[in-house]
N, C-alpha and C positions, 0 to 999 in steps of 0.2 A: 064624619070625620073619624078615623081610627086613631087610637092613641097607644103607642108602643113604649117600650123602655130600651135604652141603650145599655147593653150588657158589656162587661169587662172581661178580660182574658182571666180564666179561672179553671178549676178542675171541672171534670165531667160530672162528678157528685154535686158540686156546687151549682153548676149550670142547670142540672135537674131539679135541685131544690128551689132555685130561683124562678124557674119556669112555673112550677106548681104555684109558688107563692103569687106570681104576677097574674096567673090565671084565675086563681081564687079571688084575687082583688078586684078583677074586672078589666085589667088591660087586654089589649087585642093582639100584641105580638111583642117580638123581641128583635132588636137589631144587633148584629154582632160585627166588630171591626176586625180587620186584618192588620194586627200591629205586633204585639210581641209574641203572638201565637196565631195560626191560622184558625179560621172560624168553623170550618166544616164539621169537625167532631162534636164541638159544643153544640152547633145547631142540631146535629142528628140526635143527640141524647136529650137535649131540651124538647125537641119535637115529640119524642116518644113519651116524654113525661106529661106533656100539656097538649092534649089533642085538639083543643080549640084555638090555639094561639097561632099566629102567622109569623114567619120568619124572613129576614132579609139580611144580606150582607150590606153593610153601610160604612165602609165599602171593602170589598175584595180588590187587592191590588192586581191589576191586570197583566202588565207587561211581563213579569217574571214566569208567568204560566202560558203555555200554549192556548189558543182559543179552543182547540179540541179538548184539552185537559179541563178547562173552565166549563165548557158546554157539558161535558161528562158529569161533572160534579153537580152542575145545576139540574141535569136530567135526573140523577139518582136521588137528589134530595127532593125535587118535586114529586117523583114517583112514590117515594117512600112516606111523604108527608100528605098525600093525597091533594097536591096542589097548593099547599100553604107555604110556598116559598117563591120569592122572586129575587133574581140576581142583581145586585147592585155592584157596579164596578168603578174604579177610579185609577188615575194615572199616578198618584202619589207625587212627590217632587223629584226633581233631577238627582240631587245628592244621594236619596235613599236608592233610587232605581238603579243608578250606575255604581255607587260605592258599597251599598249594602247587598243589593241583589246581583249586582254584577252583569246587568243586561243593558240594551240600548234604550234610550229615552227619546231622543229628539227624532222628529218633531212630535211632541206629545199630542197635540190636538188632532192632526191628520192620522196619526198612528192609533190613537183611540177610536176614531171613526172606522178605521179599517177593521179594528178588532171587534168592535160591536157588530159590523156587518159580517164578519167572519163567524162569530158566534150564532147570529141569527141564521146564516145559511146552513151551519152544522146542525142546528136544532131542527131546521126544516128537513134535512137529510134523515135525522133520526126519526122523524114523524113519518117518513116515507113520501113526503110531498114532492121532492125533487132530488136529482142527483147532486152530490157534493161537487160543486164547480165554483170555487171561490177564487177570484183573481183580483189582487189590489196591490198597491206599492209595497205593502209591508208583509202581506201573507198570501201564499199560493197553497190552496188546500183542495185536492182534487181526488183523493183516494180514500173510500170508505167501503171496502168489500162487505157483503152481507154478514160474513163471519164476524165482523167487527162491530155491527150494529148493537147498541145496548138493548137490554130487554124492553119490550114495548109496555107503555102504560097510557092511561087516559088523561094525563096531566101535562103534555108536552108543550102546550102553549104558554111558555114561561115569559113572564115579563122580565125585560132587560132594562135597567136603570143605570144611570152614569151620573157621577159627582161633577158638578159644573159651577164655576165661579164667574169667570170672565165672559165677555160677550161671544167670542168665537165658539167656545165650548157649550154655552147655553143655546146658541143658534142651532149648533149641530145636534144637541140633545133634542131640541124641539122638532128638528127634521126627522131623526131616526130612532130616538130612544122611546121606551114606554113611560119612563119617569126620570126625575132629577132628584138626587140627593143634594138638597141645599146645604151649604156650608153651615155649621153650627155658629159661626161668626157672620151674623147677618142682621140687619135693622130692616124694619118695614120700608124704609126709604130705598134701601138697595133692592128688596124684592120687587117693589112697584116701579122703580125707575130704571133699573139696570137689568135685573134677571128676566122679568116677565116680557118686556119688549123684545128682548133677544129670542127668547122661547117662542114667541108669537111669530116673529119673523121666520124662524126655522120651520114652524108649522105651516105658514103660509106658503113658503118655498116648496114644501113637500105636498101641498094640497090637503093638509090634514085640517080637521075642524079645530078652531082655536079653543084651547082648554083641553085638547087631547092628552097632553103630557101631564102625568101625574106629578105632584110635587110632594116628596117626603122630606120633612122639616125637622131637624134636631132642634131643640128648644132647651135653653138653661132656664129651667123652672125653679124658682126660689121661694117656697112657701114658708110662712110663719106669721103668727100674730104679733109678735114683738121683733125688734131688731136683733135682740139676743138670741131668739129662737131661729132666726135666719142666719145667724153669724157663720156657721160652719159652711153653708151652701153659698152664702155670699163671698165668703173667702175663695172657695173653689172656683166659682163662676168668674170672678175677676181675674184669678190667675190663669184660668184657661183662655179667657178673651185676651189677656195680654200676650199669652203664649201664641195663640193663633195670629193675633195681630202684629206679632214682631216680623212676620213674613212680608218682605217688601211688596209682593204683588198684592197684598190685602191692605195696603195702606189707604186706599181709597175708601174702605169701610169707614175709617175714622174721618179722613179729610171731608168726604161728603157732608158729614154733620158738623163740621166746624171744629173738629179736634185734631188739627194739623200738628204733626211732630209727634203723634203718640207712637207710630211704629218705630221711629228712630229711637225714642226714649226706651221703649220696650226692648229693642235689640240690645241697647247698651246694659240695661238692667239684667236681661239674661246672660250676656256675656260675663257679667260680674256675679252671676249666681244669686242676685239680690231678689229673692221672690217676694219678700215683704214690700220692697220697693215696687215691684211688678204689680203687685195686688193694689197698692196705693195709687198707681198711675191710672187705674180705671176707677173714676169716680162713681158715686151713686147715680149722679145724673146720666153718665154713660151706661151704666148697667141697665137702666130703665129702657134704653134703646135696644140693647142686645140680649135681654132677658126678660122674663115674666116674673115680677117680684110683687108680693103682696100677701095679705092675710090668706088663710087657708081656703075660706069660703069665697074669695074673689078669683082664685086662679082659673077655675074652669070657665068662667064668663069671660075672663080676659083672653084665654086661649081661643075660645069660640069667636070672639069679636075680631081678634087679629088674624086668625088662620082659618076659620070656618068656611069662608068662600074661596080659599085658595088651596088648602092642604088635602091630599088623600090621606096622609098619615102625618101626625106629629109624633115626635120621639123624645121622650123625656130624657134628658142627658144626665141628670144628677140623682135620680131616684135611687140607683143602687148605692151611692155614696151615703145618701141619708138613711136608708134602711140598715146599712152596716153599723151606723152609730146609734140610730134610733128605731129599733125594730117596731116599738109600739105605734110608729106613725103609719104603719101599713094601711090601717083603716082609713086614715085621712087621704092617703094617695088613692085608695080605691074609690072614695067618693069623688075625687077628681076625675078619675078614669071613667067611671060610669056616667058622670054628667056630661063629659065630652063625648063619649061613645054613643050615648043614647039621645044627644041632642038633635032635634029635627029643625032643619033649616027652612 
């Protein structure tokens, strides 16, 4: 199992420094999100600084960019990193796609399926395996003259991953994607009883071997030998869980475990900008379901126990936050990373 770190929007210099730091500590990669800034330039500069790390977008927002543009970016990054890049895509939510990006959203599931297949067909054309001839409800792509082919390289078999939460998207991912970016708000109950059955159904439909689809799983890791030492990351994790859980479509994450009403409460607290109340709404008992919490020397074993038989990569969501406040903790984070990376199942 690989162990990566979730990066944050930052300058190129800071991305470079962070990449070198994480590589030296023993982490295996970095995941960049498409939020307040696009991820591409940060990945490029980080990849040059840390030649052993792997990189992924977790996720790049798909619909505002043509599949041709997205495939071209992936091709360029894969070539220049020597194959150390995999493309993670997501649909985002309706309000952001329509009102921030100004493009069409509905229907997100079928549109994302068509998008993934279009990118796959474009990459096959880039590799010279087939003429570009993609036809779907949302994308018609048939023109790729030789003069517009990107420079060739040996790393064109790029893994395509998609974020998926609900059963339709998880089944679709199991059918056609190389991997799934699991939502950071997850419990093991969700993975075992909701996500995996849908993924396996998709794999079966496509005639793929069960377990073909990689799981890339962001995890709220909250280490510390005392409650006081864990206080900063406990607060950040609870607020982020509450923020994610305020989305009505994610209410089942709480309901399944008997925490009915949490989503409605979180929505009300956010509307009133009551972040302290939002944090308090996520109890320590709830945190244990949605995060990995414990003494420093227990974290690696817990990660391996929870995810070792499931995840291709776990992605530490809060490491950057902790190192910003406590740079001396790098060595302890490195111990976790090396223990997870080097574990033999």
